[in-house]
BALOVO-835990 format. One record per residue (C-alpha): residue in one letter; x, y, z. Coordinates in steps of 0.25 Angstrom, whole numbers, plus 5000, padded with zeros to 4 digits. Layout:
N
AXYZ
...
REM end
This chain:
92
M510049025040
Q508649045034
T507748925033
T506748905021
T505648945030
D506349075033
V506549105018
R505149075014
G504649165026
N505549275020
E505049255006
A503549255011
S503849385019
L504549455007
L503349414998
S502349475008
V503149605008
L503249604993
K501749584992
T501449695002
L502449794995
L501849754981
F500349774986
F500749914992
T501449954980
I500249924971
M499349994981
M500350114981
I500250124966
T498850094963
L497950154974
P498450294975
I498350314959
G496950244959
L496450334970
Y497050454964
F496250434951
A495050374957
T494850484968
K495150594957
A494150544947
Y493050494956
V493050554969
F493650694967
Q493250734953
G492050634952
S491350644965
L491850764972
G491950854959
Y493350904962
S494050974950
S495250894943
N496350974951
D495650954964
S495450804962
F496850784958
F497250844971
Y496350764980
A496550634972
A498050644974
I497850664989
V497050534989
A498150464982
V499250514992
V498350465004
A498250334997
V499750324996
H499950355010
V498850245015
I499550145006
L500950175012
A500350175026
L499750035023
F501049985018
V501850025030
Y500749965039
V500749835031
A502249825030
W502449855045
N501449745049
E502049645039
G503449675045
S502949655059
Q502249525056
Q503549475050
T504349515063
R503349445071
V503449315063
G504949325064
K504949345079
Q504049215081
D505149125076
REM end
């Protein structure tokens, strides 16, 4: 039978997981798109003087790398968050 402290602990854990998921979801949407347009306009066309077609290509590569970095960070954070919860659970 669960006590009220167990239920509150589960709710806090669930809220923490949802906050992490929401943060990484927002990052997954905004960061690659923002980096795509920023690097296309300011870095590849503006600073380096690439043509429009070349800047599309290189900006897309930057966006794909950003997606992979965000995914790797999410896996790292989720892994550490899960290991913290099991350590706390084993101390009981």
